[in-house]
C-alpha positions in Angstrom: 124.0 116.6 135.2 122.0 119.8 135.5 122.7 122.0 138.5 120.1 122.8 141.1 119.2 126.2 139.6 118.5 124.7 136.2 116.4 121.9 137.7 114.4 124.4 139.7 113.9 126.7 136.7 112.6 123.7 134.6 110.2 122.7 137.4 109.0 126.3 137.8 108.3 126.5 134.1 106.4 123.2 134.1 104.3 124.4 137.1 103.6 127.7 135.4 102.6 126.0 132.2 100.2 123.7 134.0 98.5 126.5 135.8 98.2 128.6 132.6 96.6 125.6 130.8 94.2 125.0 133.7 93.3 128.7 133.9 92.7 128.8 130.2 90.4 125.8 130.3 88.4 127.3 133.2 88.1 130.7 131.5 87.3 129.2 128.1 84.3 127.5 129.6 83.0 130.8 131.0 84.0 132.9 128.1 85.9 135.5 130.2 89.4 136.8 129.8 92.3 136.6 132.3 91.9 140.2 133.7 88.1 139.7 133.8 88.6 136.5 135.8 91.1 138.2 138.2 88.6 141.1 138.7 85.7 138.8 139.3 87.6 136.7 141.8 88.8 139.8 143.6 85.2 141.2 143.8 84.1 137.7 145.1 86.8 137.7 147.8 86.1 141.2 149.1 82.3 140.9 148.7 81.6 144.6 148.9 81.4 147.5 146.5 84.7 149.1 145.4 85.4 152.2 143.4 86.9 151.9 139.9 90.1 153.7 140.8 90.8 151.2 143.6 90.1 148.3 141.2 92.5 149.8 138.7 95.2 150.2 141.4 94.7 146.6 142.7 95.0 145.0 139.2 97.8 147.4 138.2 96.0 148.7 135.1 94.8 152.1 133.8 91.4 153.5 134.6 90.4 153.2 131.0 91.4 149.5 131.0 89.5 148.8 134.2 86.5 150.5 132.6 86.6 148.2 129.6 87.0 145.1 131.8 84.1 146.1 134.0 82.0 146.9 130.8 82.6 143.4 129.6 81.6 141.9 133.0 78.5 144.1 133.1 77.5 142.9 129.6 78.0 139.3 130.7 75.7 140.0 133.8 78.5 139.2 136.3 78.9 142.5 138.0 77.0 145.8 138.6 78.4 149.3 138.3 76.7 152.4 139.7 77.6 156.0 140.5 78.5 157.2 144.0 75.7 158.9 145.9 78.1 161.5 147.2 80.2 162.2 144.1 78.7 161.5 140.7 82.2 161.4 139.2 83.0 158.2 141.2 81.7 154.9 140.1 81.5 151.7 142.1 81.5 148.0 141.1 80.2 145.0 142.9 79.8 141.4 142.1 76.1 140.2 141.6 74.4 136.9 142.4 75.3 135.4 139.0 78.9 136.5 139.3 79.1 135.0 142.7 77.8 131.7 141.3 80.4 131.7 138.6 83.2 132.5 141.0 82.0 129.8 143.4 81.9 127.2 140.6 85.5 128.2 139.6 86.6 128.0 143.2 85.0 124.6 143.8 86.5 123.2 140.6 89.9 124.5 141.7 89.5 123.0 145.1 88.5 119.7 143.5 91.6 119.7 141.3 93.8 120.4 144.4 92.1 117.6 146.3 93.0 115.2 143.5 96.6 116.5 143.5 96.8 115.9 147.3 95.3 112.4 146.8 97.9 111.6 144.1 100.8 112.5 146.4 102.3 110.0 148.8 100.3 110.4 152.0 103.4 110.7 154.2 104.8 113.5 151.9 101.7 115.6 151.1 102.0 118.0 154.1 105.8 118.4 153.5 105.2 119.1 149.8 102.6 121.8 150.6 105.0 123.4 153.2 107.9 123.3 150.7 105.8 124.9 148.0 104.8 127.6 150.5 108.5 128.2 151.2 109.2 128.3 147.4 106.6 130.9 146.8 107.9 133.1 149.7 111.5 132.8 148.4 110.3 133.6 144.9 108.5 136.7 146.0 111.4 137.8 148.1 113.8 137.3 145.2 111.6 139.3 142.9 111.6 142.3 145.3 115.4 142.5 145.4 115.9 142.7 141.7 
């Protein structure tokens, strides 16, 4: 019989693998990479221009890496990049209409998937499962900070 830690580790691995597979399917359909997807969704969430340095910091990548990611999204007509009016050395990025549409479609597909998951759960357990997953995520984040 496996102990509780081993069972939790196995379930965590399975959940991780499921989300990776789902994420790859969504990105494959849109032909964008993981970091491009993260950046696009971040721009969609904040819905305002942001300087390249702040983007690099948010995603935890170098300025040159964020430049390449934004270059790819600009080529795919998902975002716009433009220089600051006050300081020509600073550049800003914002999501455009097409990028918003792509992000909305991905969000809606994700919501539909989660709706199906909720419907597949026993009705009297769905709320409890969601709350327990929230507790798990909080405990996971707390545990990662202490290491």
